[in-house]
LOBAGU-65874 format. One line per 5 residues: for each residue x, y, z of C-alpha. Coordinates in pm, whole numbers. Layout:
N
X/Y/Z; ...
END
This chain:
498
-1996/915/-639; -2175/638/-446; -2058/543/-99; -2158/227/90; -2047/163/449
-2086/-181/608; -1965/-173/970; -2010/-457/1221; -1860/-552/1556; -1872/-904/1691
-1809/-956/2065; -1716/-1289/2217; -1748/-1335/2591; -1562/-1578/2812; -1590/-1644/3182
-1318/-1803/3391; -1430/-1912/3737; -1167/-1962/4004; -1205/-2110/4350; -957/-2077/4632
-921/-2212/4982; -752/-2059/5285; -839/-1776/5524; -611/-1477/5541; -774/-1344/5857
-702/-1661/6055; -347/-1679/5927; -407/-1992/5717; -198/-2031/5407; -389/-1871/5121
-410/-2112/4831; -600/-2002/4521; -745/-2264/4288; -828/-2166/3932; -1123/-2370/3814
-1141/-2380/3437; -1456/-2587/3385; -1668/-2272/3393; -1494/-2112/3095; -1717/-2044/2799
-1626/-1866/2473; -1917/-1793/2243; -2030/-1543/1983; -2265/-1315/2173; -2620/-1343/2047
-2532/-1623/1806; -2476/-1920/2038; -2176/-2045/1843; -1943/-2225/2084; -1577/-2276/2011
-1592/-2656/2005; -1287/-2780/1818; -1074/-2482/1918; -824/-2471/2203; -656/-2217/2429
-308/-2184/2574; -299/-2009/2911; 26/-1877/3054; 15/-1733/3404; 266/-1599/3655
250/-1416/3985; 421/-1079/3940; 627/-1148/4251; 693/-1495/4383; 526/-1575/4715
737/-1667/5016; 837/-2033/5034; 647/-2102/5358; 317/-2071/5172; 395/-2395/4987
210/-2289/4672; 288/-2221/4307; 359/-1873/4169; 348/-2006/3812; 47/-2152/3631
169/-2514/3607; 205/-2720/3291; 73/-3013/3497; -271/-2856/3472; -309/-3027/3133
-178/-3331/2950; -73/-3099/2666; 157/-2801/2700; 301/-2556/2446; 631/-2370/2450
591/-1994/2418; 940/-1849/2387; 1104/-1931/2721; 772/-2034/2884; 603/-2373/2884
228/-2331/2927; -69/-2570/2957; -316/-2614/2672; -690/-2685/2700; -958/-2779/2452
-1302/-2619/2437; -1565/-2882/2513; -1940/-2895/2479; -2115/-2621/2671; -1804/-2407/2664
-1611/-2601/2923; -1233/-2608/2910; -1126/-2970/2916; -809/-3175/2909; -717/-3245/2543
-649/-3614/2614; -920/-3718/2862; -1187/-3465/2774; -1246/-3408/3145; -1306/-3062/3297
-997/-2920/3465; -945/-2763/3807; -601/-2627/3895; -505/-2633/4262; -216/-2491/4458
-182/-2138/4319; -53/-1870/4555; -316/-1613/4650; -238/-1250/4580; -268/-1177/4952
24/-1406/5036; 340/-1220/5129; 473/-1040/4948; 136/-936/4806; 125/-945/4426
-118/-972/4137; -121/-1242/3872; -74/-1196/3500; -246/-1436/3258; -224/-1430/2879
-428/-1628/2630; -373/-1768/2281; -674/-1920/2104; -584/-2184/1844; -792/-2283/1545
-757/-2656/1613; -752/-2879/1920; -444/-2939/2138; -313/-2591/2053; -243/-2668/1689
-310/-2468/1376; -288/-2089/1350; -346/-1861/1650; -672/-1670/1607; -628/-1375/1845
-339/-1195/1675; -307/-835/1551; -321/-966/1194; -647/-1156/1248; -821/-864/1420
-946/-1075/1714; -831/-947/2054; -933/-1045/2409; -950/-805/2706; -1063/-793/3062
-1398/-605/3066; -1241/-340/3287; -971/-293/3021; -1209/-273/2727; -1183/106/2697
-812/157/2767; -712/-173/2602; -380/-163/2785; -346/-542/2812; -448/-709/2483
-494/-1088/2517; -392/-1060/2880; -551/-1006/3222; -400/-861/3540; -579/-1013/3839
-592/-1053/4212; -640/-1417/4313; -797/-1407/4658; -856/-1700/4892; -1198/-1834/4805
-1386/-1815/4477; -1240/-1597/4199; -1428/-1520/3881; -1266/-1356/3583; -1432/-1255/3256
-1280/-1204/2914; -1430/-1012/2624; -1290/-1100/2281; -1366/-840/2016; -1336/-839/1641
-1448/-576/1392; -1578/-659/1048; -1445/-476/746; -1567/-128/659; -1594/-84/284
-1627/242/92; -1690/228/-282; -1584/515/-507; -1653/495/-879; -1453/718/-1111
-1508/749/-1483; -1202/712/-1709; -1157/655/-2080; -874/497/-2275; -649/760/-2428
-370/544/-2571; -184/709/-2859; 14/553/-3141; 334/659/-2966; 214/483/-2650
147/162/-2840; 488/162/-3004; 648/207/-2663; 444/-74/-2507; 223/158/-2302
-149/213/-2249; -296/540/-2123; -611/625/-1926; -768/970/-1895; -957/1008/-1565
-990/1385/-1602; -742/1454/-1321; -586/1798/-1293; -239/1918/-1193; -275/2111/-865
37/2238/-685; 256/1993/-880; 35/1698/-781; -223/1517/-993; -561/1570/-826
-854/1349/-923; -1108/1515/-695; -1237/1429/-345; -1195/1059/-283; -1039/1017/-625
-736/823/-740; -393/894/-596; -49/770/-696; -56/510/-418; -371/355/-570
-192/271/-896; -7/-56/-970; 370/-40/-990; 369/-36/-1370; 141/271/-1383
199/634/-1291; 56/979/-1348; 201/1162/-1647; 307/1493/-1493; 237/1675/-1819
-139/1609/-1836; -219/1382/-1535; -325/1092/-1753; -237/748/-1617; 46/588/-1813
78/209/-1777; 364/5/-1916; 273/-333/-2064; 639/-424/-2089; 878/-514/-1805
1044/-173/-1835; 1040/82/-1553; 814/385/-1577; 982/726/-1582; 903/883/-1245
1096/1063/-972; 1180/732/-804; 1551/698/-731; 1725/363/-783; 2019/252/-570
2253/-43/-618; 2456/-191/-336; 2717/-444/-442; 2920/-667/-212; 3278/-558/-276
3404/-897/-160; 3163/-1110/-362; 2921/-1123/-652; 2593/-1026/-482; 2412/-700/-560
2086/-553/-431; 1878/-298/-623; 1664/-64/-413; 1422/221/-472; 1442/545/-276
1104/713/-237; 1149/1075/-353; 906/1204/-89; 952/994/225; 1311/883/148
1218/528/246; 1436/253/93; 1270/-61/-49; 1428/-370/-205; 1351/-431/-574
1571/-731/-646; 1877/-920/-535; 2124/-1135/-725; 2414/-1362/-632; 2528/-1393/-994
2665/-1045/-1066; 2854/-784/-867; 2739/-482/-1067; 2785/-106/-1027; 2779/211/-1243
2403/196/-1291; 2213/432/-1519; 1846/469/-1616; 1793/469/-1993; 1483/680/-2054
1468/562/-2418; 1376/202/-2327; 1293/218/-1955; 1562/-24/-1839; 1845/16/-1588
2193/-75/-1708; 2501/-161/-1507; 2852/-302/-1541; 2938/-623/-1357; 3309/-656/-1287
3275/-928/-1022; 3146/-1237/-1196; 3141/-1599/-1074; 3337/-1714/-1379; 3602/-1447/-1329
3529/-1296/-1670; 3594/-939/-1782; 3332/-666/-1713; 2990/-747/-1854; 2708/-515/-1960
2379/-591/-1778; 2020/-480/-1829; 1774/-490/-1534; 1394/-470/-1571; 1127/-370/-1320
1061/-736/-1234; 1420/-772/-1117; 1526/-984/-1414; 1885/-936/-1529; 1984/-979/-1893
2354/-1043/-1952; 2450/-850/-2269; 2801/-992/-2261; 3161/-877/-2239; 3226/-560/-2440
3570/-495/-2593; 3701/-171/-2449; 3584/-234/-2093; 3842/-497/-2000; 4087/-466/-1709
3898/-188/-1533; 3658/-162/-1241; 3369/52/-1371; 3204/223/-1075; 3014/524/-1209
2760/560/-1488; 2472/768/-1625; 2270/819/-1943; 2274/1145/-2138; 1966/1283/-2309
2052/1120/-2643; 2064/774/-2479; 2442/741/-2453; 2560/537/-2156; 2867/706/-2006
3076/510/-1754; 3391/577/-1553; 3628/341/-1375; 3799/352/-1036; 4075/563/-1189
4071/819/-1469; 3927/610/-1756; 3591/677/-1916; 3389/513/-2195; 3068/571/-2387
2842/277/-2477; 2564/229/-2731; 2338/-14/-2543; 2135/-98/-2856; 2430/-252/-3039
2576/-302/-2775; 2929/-166/-2818; 3180/78/-2671; 3177/382/-2899; 3457/588/-2741
3697/570/-2446; 3998/743/-2298; 4151/905/-1990; 4029/1235/-1851; 4275/1514/-1937
4282/1639/-1577; 4465/1326/-1470; 4243/1296/-1161; 4043/1007/-1024; 3688/997/-1155
3401/1104/-936; 3257/797/-764; 2915/868/-914; 2780/1053/-1216; 2433/1191/-1282
2307/1383/-1585; 2112/1699/-1501; 1767/1748/-1658; 1831/2125/-1654; 2144/2152/-1868
2214/1788/-1966; 2563/1798/-1813; 2715/1512/-1612; 2764/1608/-1248; 2946/1427/-970
3106/1477/-630; 3483/1453/-594; 3544/1352/-236; 3918/1430/-240; 3846/1792/-338
3505/1786/-157; 3364/1970/-459; 3099/1919/-722; 3231/1863/-1071; 3114/1839/-1432
3256/1582/-1673; 3232/1641/-2049; 3304/1328/-2260; 3354/1545/-2570; 3648/1733/-2418
3741/1450/-2176; 3770/1718/-1909; 3648/1779/-1554; 3537/2125/-1446; 3537/2170/-1068
3272/2381/-895; 3405/2545/-577; 3356/2616/-292; 3377/2276/-124; 3076/2116/46
3236/2106/388; 2934/1956/565; 2953/1657/329; 3328/1636/369; 3572/1380/237
3314/1104/195; 3225/866/-86; 2891/970/-238; 2647/841/-499; 2445/1097/-695
2119/1132/-885; 1887/1407/-1003; 1515/1446/-959; 1315/1567/-1258; 1290/1912/-1098
1668/1951/-1119; 1730/1885/-750; 2051/1687/-703; 2075/1417/-437; 2390/1281/-273
2385/951/-81; 2708/961/122; 2913/767/370; 2958/926/713; 3201/900/1002
2944/666/1160; 2988/324/995; 2628/232/1083; 2449/500/879; 2474/687/549
2347/1043/492; 2119/1174/217; 2167/1535/103; 1974/1772/-123; 2220/1975/-331
2162/2314/-487; 2404/2299/-778; 2397/2674/-844; 2439/2780/-479; 2690/2498/-403
2509/2399/-85; 2415/2057/57; 2121/2023/296; 2087/1701/501; 1759/1521/435
1768/1193/625; 1978/914/767; 1974/608/541; 2083/240/546; 2449/169/480
2534/70/123; 2832/-132/14; 2966/-37/-331; 2668/182/-415; 2549/387/-709
2230/578/-792; 2020/628/-1103; 1701/810/-1197; 1490/896/-1501; 1519/1268/-1570
1464/1294/-1947; 1136/1243/-2133; 1116/970/-2392; 1091/1142/-2730; 773/1084/-2928
804/823/-3201; 756/945/-3560; 394/922/-3675
END
């Protein structure tokens, strides 16, 4: 391993000189004048002045001075021929001239601002000034001192605490006032780590549209460990992941999803034809948008481990057609596989894939159907023999291959068997989940997840379910879904014949 570190800090200094007239001791009205012609911004030690740049200065006295002082408690826009709106404030703009002077953008003359209320005027109060440095003159172009740019200005006394970024808190006293600004930026720190890997693509990988890299990583406590400073899952592109069997890096060259523990969630507008597809991070439970469409209102999603695509049924279509079979890839593209005979006149809301690649779907009633997505065609259909409403979500378990769901009327887990067309209920009820609509998915470990509505219309709840113990443990509060379903990849793709 070779490590190179390249740190650098560049400091820019600016001085604002202010003059004021008035004598507090004699009872004269204290009037502070902020003189801007002494301002100079330069790169320390490099002599590079900011000619061509400009600065917007907004200032306000923290408490307005009494009216008898006949002065201004706001830094006036009349200080410059150019002013810029900053939210609800209108603030003067100044150009940087030769020698670091701040000048009027139109005349090019140095500027002195008169008539500001001194901090000693009653009631006594400090002033607050904030600064925005623009790339171009007349406060145009991008602002340079932003958190994204890494350039920040402070009062020298605030340089350690950094409590007031791009802002100064000052006393303006009668007489001459001098204020200094220090603008700091830090160059990038770069560490290089070189890791040796070799291509380990097999014939089965090639036939599946995958390439494989062996970086000699090891499985340690269920995590792929590539050594100190080595690769982690977050370093890999979205089409690559660690193979949990041998910790090689498996990359898909096709637009299919990779088979990981990532959970997929659909949220379909029940009053329209828009649907969003999200991922749910299996560790942090953070939700991220994958794609959005205004062409199909789809539901009943399932992850087909045999081809790496997500399938769904759209029963809200712009043309008002019968339910359509859809295929979604990792780029968010949706392929319309058409209307399938056998799906008509039903709202298909729940779906999953079994280990042999059969897509099993259920409607908002007691109908079910199995689909061969390769053909594609409905291969079987019927009504469940229990005569009950289907679970609102199905998920096939990687442990026993059975299709599990949550029946919110009974508040119980259930198993549906397409061969017998029968539900088996699994008491006792999950009372902490209650009579709520839930979507379900499994992780590859066999842990079942429920994403459920709550009595609070502003949040949904995510649960971890122990199927054997019949318990549900709350994990996190999640964004509200509309007509939602979940899917995950829990079965390994079988090796292709050699």
